[in-house]
C-alpha positions as CSV (number, residue, x, y, z in Angstrom):
1,M,-0.2,-0.2,-0.3
2,K,1.5,3.6,-0.4
3,K,2.0,6.5,1.6
4,S,-0.2,8.2,-0.7
5,V,-3.0,6.3,0.0
6,L,-3.0,6.6,3.2
7,T,-2.7,10.4,3.4
8,R,-5.2,10.9,1.7
9,Y,-7.4,9.1,3.2
10,R,-5.9,11.4,6.2
11,V,-6.5,14.7,4.8
12,M,-10.2,14.1,3.9
13,A,-11.4,12.6,7.5
14,Y,-10.1,15.8,8.9
15,V,-12.1,17.8,6.5
16,T,-14.7,16.2,7.4
17,G,-14.9,16.0,11.0
18,V,-14.5,19.9,10.5
19,L,-17.1,20.6,9.2
20,L,-19.0,17.9,10.2
21,V,-18.0,19.6,13.9
22,L,-19.3,22.8,12.1
23,L,-22.3,21.9,10.8
24,T,-23.5,20.3,14.1
25,L,-22.3,23.8,15.8
26,G,-25.0,25.8,13.2
27,V,-27.7,23.5,13.8
28,I,-27.3,24.7,17.5
29,A,-26.4,27.7,16.9
30,K,-30.1,27.4,14.0
31,Y,-32.4,25.2,15.9
32,I,-31.9,26.3,19.9
33,L,-29.9,29.4,19.9
34,D,-32.2,30.3,17.5
35,M,-29.2,33.3,15.7
36,N,-29.6,35.4,12.4
37,G,-27.1,34.4,9.5
38,A,-27.1,30.2,11.4
39,A,-29.6,28.7,8.5
40,D,-27.5,30.0,5.6
41,F,-23.9,28.5,7.4
42,T,-25.9,25.5,7.9
43,K,-26.5,25.4,4.8
44,I,-23.5,26.1,2.9
45,V,-21.5,23.8,6.1
46,G,-23.9,21.5,5.2
47,I,-23.8,21.3,1.4
48,A,-20.0,21.0,2.0
49,H,-20.2,18.1,4.4
50,G,-21.6,16.1,1.9
51,W,-19.9,16.1,-1.1
52,L,-16.6,15.8,0.4
53,Y,-18.2,13.1,2.9
54,V,-18.7,11.3,-0.4
55,I,-15.2,11.5,-1.8
56,Y,-14.1,10.7,1.9
57,L,-16.4,7.7,1.4
58,V,-14.5,6.3,-1.7
59,F,-11.2,7.8,-0.4
60,A,-11.7,5.2,3.2
61,F,-12.8,2.3,0.8
62,D,-9.5,2.0,-0.5
63,L,-7.6,2.1,2.2
64,G,-9.5,-0.5,3.6
65,S,-9.5,-2.9,0.0
66,K,-5.9,-2.1,0.5
67,A,-5.3,-2.3,4.0
68,K,-8.0,-6.0,3.9
69,W,-9.8,-4.6,6.8
70,P,-12.9,-7.0,8.1
71,V,-16.1,-5.5,6.9
72,G,-16.8,-4.7,10.6
73,K,-13.8,-2.5,10.3
74,Q,-14.9,-0.9,7.4
75,L,-18.2,-0.4,8.0
76,W,-17.0,1.8,10.9
77,V,-14.2,3.2,9.2
78,L,-16.7,5.3,7.0
79,I,-19.5,5.8,9.7
80,A,-16.9,7.9,11.2
81,G,-17.9,10.6,9.3
82,T,-21.2,11.2,9.7
83,I,-21.0,11.2,13.8
84,P,-19.4,14.6,15.3
85,T,-15.3,14.5,16.1
86,A,-15.3,10.8,15.9
87,A,-13.3,11.3,12.9
88,F,-10.8,12.5,14.0
89,F,-10.4,9.4,16.6
90,V,-11.1,6.5,13.6
91,E,-8.8,8.5,12.0
92,R,-6.0,8.6,14.2
93,K,-6.1,4.4,15.6
94,V,-6.1,3.6,10.9
95,S,-3.1,6.0,10.8
96,K,-1.3,4.3,14.0
97,E,-1.9,0.8,12.4
98,L,-1.2,1.9,8.7
99,E,1.7,3.9,9.3
100,A,4.1,0.9,10.1
101,R,2.8,-1.1,7.9
102,V,3.4,1.6,5.0
103,A,7.1,1.9,6.6
104,D,7.9,-1.5,7.0
105,E,7.5,-1.5,3.0
106,V,10.7,-1.5,1.5
107,P,10.6,0.5,-1.9
108,A,11.5,-1.5,-4.8
109,G,14.3,0.8,-6.3
110,A,15.8,1.7,-2.4
111,S,16.8,-2.5,-2.0
112,A,21.1,-2.3,-2.2
């Protein structure tokens, strides 16, 4: 597995996680605090999160298939983008697990 597969998953996990936290705060501001402008903010962030979550799903599925994860673990990683702050914790756990595997692989031209 290439390091780029892990890197693009990590980037999308952070982007999706940040947008989901912002969306959650926007929903709280809109429905609980009844703040002006929260409806527009929630609409824009919701659309951005929705589209970027689809990209996150593609990258997470690609990572899981290359890492040969069982279905349960794959589903947990995919669903993490829908639970506020879960993407950060899952990303950290996945990165620790897979960084060792990526580091152990020797590039084709590096063997002496």
